N, C-alpha and C positions, 0 to 999 in steps of 0.2 A: 504494500500500500504506500501511496505517495501523499505527502501533505503539502498544502499550499505554501507552507513556510519556506520550502527549499526552492520554489520557483524564482526565476530571475526578477529582481525588483523592478527593473525597467519594463519588463513584460507586464507585470501586475499593474503598474501605474497606467500603462497604455490601455489595458483591458478595463480598468475601473473608469477611466475617462470615456471610453467608447460605450460601455454597457450601462452605466448609470445605475438605476435601481435593480437591474438584472445581475449586477456584479456579484453580490453575496452568494446567490445560487450557483453562479459559475465558479466562484472560488471554492465553495464547499464541495463541488463535484470532484475535486482532486483528493478529497478524503475517501472517496469510493474506490474500490479495487478496479483495475482495468478489466475489460471483458475480452473473452477469447472466442474465436469463431473459425468455421471452416465452410467452404463452398463446395458442394458436390459437383464432380466433373461428369456432366451428362453426355460427354462423348463415350464414357465407359459404363455408367450406371445411372438410372433414374433416381431422383430424390426419394421417391417412395421405396424403391428397392434398397437404397442405402439405409433408410430408417430401420429396415429389418436386419441389416448386417451390423449396424453400429453397436459398439459395446459400451457406450456411455449415453447419458441423456442428451437429447437434441431439442432445442427451442428455436422456432423459426425466427429469422430476421425479417422484420416487417417489409422492408423495401427490396428484398432479394428472394425470389421464390426458391432458389437452390441454396440459400445461405442459412446457417444455423449457429446459434450460440452453443458453446460446449463448456463444461466445467474446467476450471484451471487444472484439476487433477487428471484430466482426460489424457493428455500427452499424445495426441494423434500422430505426431511425427515419429513416434516410436512404435508404430503399428504396421504390420505387413501391408495393410490396405493403402498406406501412404506410398509404399514402393510400387504398388500396382496403379498409382495415379488415380485413385477413386475420388480424391478430394484435394483441394488446395487450401492450405492453412492461411486464413486471411482475416484481418481486422474487419469487423462488421461494417463500419462506415465506409471502408475502402471498396465495398461492393457496389456502392451507390452510383458512381460515375458511369459504369458500363450499363447498368440498368437504365439510366437516363439516355445513354447513347442508343440503346435498343437495336443492336445489329440484327438483321434478318438473313436467313439462308439465301445464298446467292449474291450477297452484296460484297463490294470491295471496301475493306476497312483498314485504316492506318492507326497503329498505336505508336505515337511519335517518340515518347520518352518512356520506354517500355520496361526496362529492367527493374526488378528481377523476373517479371513475367506474369504476375498474378492477374492483371487486367487483360493481358493478351490471351491467357488461357480461358478467361471468362468470355471474351469475345469469340474465341474459337468454338467454345461449347454452344454458344447461341447460333453460330453459323452452321453447326451440325455437318461439317465437312463440305458444305456447298459455298462457293464463292472463294474469297481470298482475304487473308489477314497479313498485312505487311507490318512487321514489328521491328522497331529500330531503337537503338540506344547509342549515344555517342561515346560512351566509356568502354574501352576494350575489355577491362576486367569485369565489369558488370554484365557485359553481353554474354559471358560464359554461363552465368546463372540463367539468363534469358533462354539460351539454347537448351539447357538441361531441363528447365521447367516445361518448355514447349514439347520436348520429346517425352518427358515423364507423363504428360497428360494425353499422349497419343494424338497430337495434332498432325494432320496430314497436309493441310492447305495453308501453311505458313511460310513466309519468306523472311529470314532474319538478316537485318542490315546493321552495320556499325559505322554510321556516317553522320557528319554534320548535316542538319536538316536543310541548310542552304543548298547542298549538292543534290538533294532529292527533287528540287523544284522542277527542273527541266524534264526529268523522266516522268513525273507524276502531276504535271500541270492539269488541274481540274479533273483528276482521275478518280478520286475516292467518293463513295456514297456516304461514308461515315468516317469521322476522324476523332480520336481521343488525344487530347493534350493534357496528360497528367503531369503537370509542370514541376520541375525542381523548385523547392520552396524553402522557407525558413523553418518549417516543421513544427510550428507552435502547437498545432493540434495533436501532436504525438507526445507531448511532455508527460502525460500520465502513463503512456505505454512504454516510453523509452526515457528513463531518468537521465541517462548519459547525454541525451540530446538537450535536455533542459540545462544541464551543467555547462555544456559547451556553447550554448546560444549567445549570440552577440547582437545588440541593437542594429548594427550596421548590416546584418544579413538581409533585412527587409529591402533596403534599396538595392543591394547587390542582386538579389533574385528578381526583383521587379523589372530591372532592365533586361534580364535574360528572358523573362516571361513575355514581355512586350514584343520582343523579336520572334520568339517561338510561335506565338499566336498568329502573328502576321504571316509567317512562313506557312503555317498549317492552313490558313485561310486560302492561300493560293492553290492548294492541292485538293480542295473540295469542289465537287461539281455543283453547278446551279441546282438548287432544290435539295442539296445534301445537308446533313446535320453534323455539327461539331460540338463536342463537349470539352470545356476547359475546366480543370479541377486542380485543387491544391489541398494539402493537409495543414493549412495554416489559418490564423485568424486575421492577420493584418489586412486592412482595406487596401493598402498600397499594392498588395499582391492579388487582390480579389476584385472587388467592385471597381476600383480605379483602373485596373487592367482592362476590364470589359468595357467600361465607359470610353476609355481612350480608343480601344479597337473599334467600337461602333462608330465613333466620330470620324475615324479614318477610313472606314469601310462601309459605305452606304448600302452595299449589297447584302449586309448581314443584319439580322434582327434577333432579339431574344425570344425563345419559345418558353412561355410560362408552363410550369409543370406542377403537379400536386405538392411536391416538396419545395417550398420556397423559403423566403426569409432573408433575401439579400437586402441590404440597407441602402436605399437611394441617397440618403444623406451622407453616406461615406464615399460617394463616387467622385468627389472633386479631386482631379488628378494633377499631373505635372504639366506645366505649360510648355515644356520643351518637347512633349510628345504630340500634342494636338492643338488645334485652333479653337475658335470660339464655339464650334458646334458641339463640343464635348458636353457642355451644360445642357444642351437641348436633348441629348440622348441619355443623359445620366439617369433619368427616372426609370429607364427600362431595366436597370439592374435590380429593381425590386422584385422582378420575376425570376431572379437567380436563386440558388439554393445554398442555405447554410445549415449544417448539422452541428448542433451545440451539445457538448457532453452533459450539460445540466438539463437538457430537454429531451434527449433520446438516449437509447442504450448503445453507445458507441463513442468513438473519439471525434475530435473536431475536423470537419471537412467543409470545403466550399466547391460548388460546381455551377457552371453556367451552360445552358443549352442554347446553342446558336444555330440558326438556319440561314443558309445562303439563298437569297431570293432567286427565283427563275429569271433568266435574262429578260423575258418579256415584262415581268413585274418591275424589275430594276429600271428598264427603259421608261416605263410610265412614271416612275418616281422621279427620274432625272429630268424628264420633260416638264414636270410640274414645278421643279425647283430651279433656283438660279444656277447659271453655269458654274461648274466646279473648277477650282484652280488646277493648274497642271500638276502632275504627280511630283512630290517633293524631290525625289531622287532621279527624276527624268527617265524612269523606266517605262517601256512600252510593254503592255501585257502580251505574253506569248500565247499563241494558239496551242491547243492540246497536242503534246508530243513534239512540238517544234524543236529542232536541234537535238533530239534524243539520239544518241549513238546507236548504231545498228549492230546486229550480230549477237551470238550467244557463245558461252564457253563450249569448247569442243574437247573431245577426248585427246589427251596427249599420250599416245600409246607407242610402246616400243615393239620389238619383235615378239611373236608368239600369238596366242589365241586372243581374239577380240573379246574384251571383257563382257560385252553384251551376250555372248554365247554362254559365259559362265553364269551370268544372272538368269538367263533362260533355263539353264540346266538346274540351277538351284530351285527356281520356281516350280519346275516339273517334279522334282524329287521331294520337295519339302512343303509345298503349299498346295492347297486344293484349287486355287486359281490365282493369277497375278493380281494383287489388290491395287496396283497402280494403273489399271486400264483407264484410259481417258485422259491421263496426264501426259505431259511431254517428258520423256526421259532425257536427262542432261548428265553428261559425264565430266567430272573434274579429275583429270588424270585417270585413275582406276576406280574412282568413287562415283556411285550412281545416286541421282536425285530424281524424284518425281516432282516436276514443276507444275504448279497450278496454271490453268489456262488463262489467257488474257493478260499476262504480265508483260509490261513494256520492256524494251532493252535496258539493261542496267550496266552497260559499259561505263567504267570510270567511277563506279560506286562500290564501296567495300561490302561485298556480299558474304556473309558468314554461312548461311544456309540458303541456297537458291530454291529450296523446296523440301519435301520429305526425304530425309536421308535414308537410303535403303541399305547401304553397305559398300564393301569394296572387293575388287577382284585381285587375286594374286596367285601365281603359280597354278593357273588354270582352274582355280576354285573361287567361289564367291562366299565371302564371310558376311552374314547378315548383321545389320546394326541393331543396337538396343532400341533406337527409335522405331525400327520396323517391328520389333517384337511388341512394344508397348501399344502400338496402334492396331494390333491384330486381336482376334478372338481365338480361343482354342480350336473352334471348328474351322478356322482358316488354315490350320496347319495339318500336314499329313500325320504328324506325331505330336502328341501333347500329354501332359500330366498335370493335374490340379491337386495341390495340397490344401488342406484346411489351414486357416490362419493359426490355429493352435497346435498344428502338427510340428514337432521339433525339427523336422526336415525343412520346413519353410525358412526358419531363421538360419539354418545351416546353409541352405542355398543362397540366401541373401548375404551371407558372410563369405561366399566364394568357395565353399567346400565341395568336394566330390561326394556323391551320394549313391548308396546302393539302391537299386530299383529293380524289382522283379519284372520279367517281361509282361506278365499279365496286368501290371499296373499302368502300362502305356495305353493310351487311347489312340487307335489308328483310324485313319479316314475310311479305309476299306480293307478287305481281306488281302488284297494284293500288295499293300504297303509294307515295305521292309521296316523292321524295328530299328535297324541301325541307321543313324544319321541325326540331323538336327531335330531337336524336340523343343516345342514351346512350353515353357513352365508357367503355371498359373497358380494364383492363390484364390480359393473360393470361386474359381471359374473366371478370374480376371488375370490377364497375362502380366508377367513381370520380367521375362527375359528368356534367353536361350540356354540350352545345354545340348551335349551330344551323347546319345545313348549307344552303348556297345557292351555286350557280354555282361549284362546286369549292373552296369555302372553308368551314372550320369556324370559326364565330364562337364564341369561348370564353366559357362561362358559369360557369367555375370560380370560386367565391367568393374575394374578395381575401384574407380572413382565413385561408384554408386553404392558400394557395399555397406551393409549394416555395421554400425560401430557402437 
């Protein structure tokens, strides 16, 4: 438990000035313990089915149909179901931005500041394998967690990038149906959850992050198609990073408007921004921020968050608006808007193969021997050296952009054999494999497998696709019917293929 007395004095003074008579309730909320939550991964299991599996009490999160509060004693990260990707451990308020974004199957969605991947996996679950999620983070170290969480959750239609958003503009000009900007922020809303953040916080952080947020939101806006939806979110309380960012963006971008949603609470009176960002129109549009969302720890069961739901007007609606208004000044930076796809480099990564068998033949042979059908049908197969990826359809050329995962990573070919990836295993069901075995979560062999150990397994314990299937070869391992990785069965032994970096500790 954290008490208000150890919160930064400058922060408390600011909140008292902002909240007035609401301040005592806000302050007292820090006497309450933090809340714990998880979100069921519906790419693997329905919320109803997980309720039957769960070994701890679950209480629904009001704003997220697949989100649940769990007791502090639950420790879901230490359960085999976590390694099967059945849920993502997520603070309850952090589930709200993607619920507000409301991705639909078949849409193109961008998660611009995505690491460690909680909101990306939430988006992917809502897409249900249809459409595309492009997930990006500028930090090379943080993008590693983004890749792992995307793979752990069995996402097949994600492209993972590690790039400055400015470099994405040409490839994705007006490309996306939905965009999430979960912006880097001063983190004031997380002080109850992360005491170290409260200790490290400095008053100067607000201005530092506000400048970054102002730029990110403008960049994201250029990548949204007319009629599309953009959600801007932070986990901080400061108006400089919330209402003032939105008011400035609306003043500079007449083509955007706020969409009011049932969860509101934005403070119009807090929207007076910085004169170096915008002109006099800021005050005209500042009132719209009353339709944005604030989640307060003294009013809801969760930590502090802010979100704004923005819609880019259709071109016809914008033209009518502009015709009725006075002529706008020339763009401040002298930039001419680019048409969609203009200047995008052409071409895709091709296989860099030496002498020997074409790796595509090794992949085809693996599929015939180990799978009931190739699960990547309909996707474009792209090779990076000897590594195979199933790339979602409709992706523009990405030459010149740092691409960490161009699609679903299937595995690599070497010495005329194909080694399937952990990402492939976690996106399959046992019935997709020629050989599989499912252990119960409480079977001692489950943890032994997750620790990387070799396991004895009698031939009759293997599930075979049909009577003609040989028992020898790659076997998909599952827990309670949900895949966790590969092993090779031979002569009564399962040779463990669970990756070292994923193992139970």
